[in-house]
N, C-alpha and C positions, 0 to 999 in steps of 0.2 A: 115428304109433299109426294104429292097424287102425281101417277102419272095421268086421271084422267081428270079431264079438267069441264064435260058435259054444253060450254062453252060451242059449239061446231052443230051441236045434236039437228040445229036449225036447220043447213047445209052451209054455212058461211064459217071462218077460217076471217085470224089477221094474220097481213101482215106484217115484216118486217115496218116499224113504225109505228103500228098500231092501228092501221085500217086496220075496217071489218071487209071483204069482198070473198066473193061468192067462191066455196069446190069448186067449181065449172071455170073461173079466173082464167086465163094466160096465162098469169103467173105463177099461178095456185097447179096449173096445169106440165106447165115449165117443169120447174124447180122438183115437182110429183116424180116428174121423166128422170131428171137427174138422181133422187133420192134412190129408184130403181138402179140407174145404169150402175151408181155406185155401191150397189151390193149385190149387182152383175160381178162389178170387176171384183172384185170382196171373194167371190167360190172361183176366179180365176186366179187368183191369188192363192190360195188352197192348192187351186187343181198346177200354180207352180212351183209348188213346195214338193206336194204329192210326188210332179218327172223329175224333179230334183232328185227324190234321195232315191229313187228310181233307176236313174241314169247319171251316171256319178262324173261320166265323159262333159254330160252338159252341163253340169251342174250350177258349173260358177256362172255361167250366160241364164240359165233358170233365175237365179234365186238375185241377179241384179236388174232381170226384167222385174219380176215380184217386186221388188224396192220402190222400180219404174210404176209401177200398177199402181202401189200406195202415192206417189205422188202424186199422179192421177188422180185420188179419189181427195188429196186434197188441194187438188187446183179447183174441180166439179165438185166442191163444198165452199168454196170463196164459189165461185161463180154461183150455182147456187143459190148462198146468197143476196147479190145481187139481184138474181129474178126475183127472190123474193121479199123485194125494200121495196114500202113505199120512198117512192123516189125523192119526194116531195119534206117524208118524216126522218127520217133515216140515214146517217152520217156514214159511210162503210169505208175502209179502206179501197183505192184503188183496184181494179184489176190492171195488168201489167200488159202493158200490151206491144207486147213477144212472146209471151205468155203461150203462144202456139209452136216458138222458133228449135225449144227441145225435144217435140213431139217430132218438129221434120228435125230435125238429127237424132231421133230414131228409126222414124222410118227409113230415111235415105242407109243408116247400118245395118239394118235388117234385110234392107234390101239387096247389097250386098252380096249378105250372107245364098239367098236365096237362089234356084232357078227363073230362067227371063218366063215371063207369064202370058198365055198365046191365048187359053181362053178362060170359060168362067167357071169359077172352080164351087163345086158342090160340099156343103158343110158335111164334113162325114167327120171322122177319128184322125184322131186321139180326140174324145171328151174334152177336153181341153180345147182345143182349137174348135168344135166346134159352140161352147162356150162361147168362145169369144164371135165367132159372130150373133152370135146372140145379144153381147151386147154391144156389136156394130149398129145391130141393127135396132136395139134401145136406142144409141147416140143418135141415130136416125130421127129418130121421133125428136127425141127430143132437140134436135134443133131443130124441126119441125115447131113443136113446141115455143124455140124461143122463139124466134118469127112473126108469130103472132102474138106480142105484145109490143104493144104498137107505142108504148111510151116505153121501152127501153131510148133510156142514153146516149150520147154516144160515146164518152167513159167504159159503157159496159157492151159495147159493139168486140170487143176481145174474145167474150165469152163466148157469142156465137160464134167466130173462126176461129174456135177454139176444139166445137162441137166436129168442127169440118173436117178439121184437123186429126181429132181421136178417131173419129169412125174409118181415114188411110189407114192410121196407126196398126185399130183392132182390127181393124182386114190382115197386114202383113202382120202385127204376131202372130193373125189364124195358120198364114205358110208358114213361117219358122215354127212351130209349134206341133207342128206336121211329120216334117222334116226332121225335128231335133228329136221325136219318140219314133224317127226311124220308118215311119213312114212313105204312101209316095199319094198326090193331090188326086183329087178327088176331079176328074172334071166337065160339065157339058159340053158337049161340042153338037152344035145344031146341022 
């Protein structure tokens, strides 16, 4: 099977279910942003592995984080499938209404390990923390794109909520990665 089909050369693509739409359709933009986010999370998983190898005292926690990021990638693939679907044609497994609860638990767990936050954080070192902030900003864009999908059925709303929680998790994780690397956070104080 060839990777190229040439069917998109005219600026259209198919949604799950077969309906052809413009490559600028809100659904295409939303699942494209999710694709980018999933890729950034892949880089972040690699950084967590590297940090774990270089810091055995935090290795277990960092490998736990790497596994959690993989789970997030899987969740995003499922959400992406829903955003990419023509809801009149495609029949997909429903998104769990509480799919964001794991993110909330992990945010609370990591927050307990961090000093209180009193200022805005400026992304800096380690590189993993800055890459986490990049993923966070892509996640915010994906969330904004998701709200441009006007015909998103109510059963797909957990996907939008998940993206909101995910950006909070990535912010918290960036702070944790900075501390785990033995660094200090860089704050912007107006």
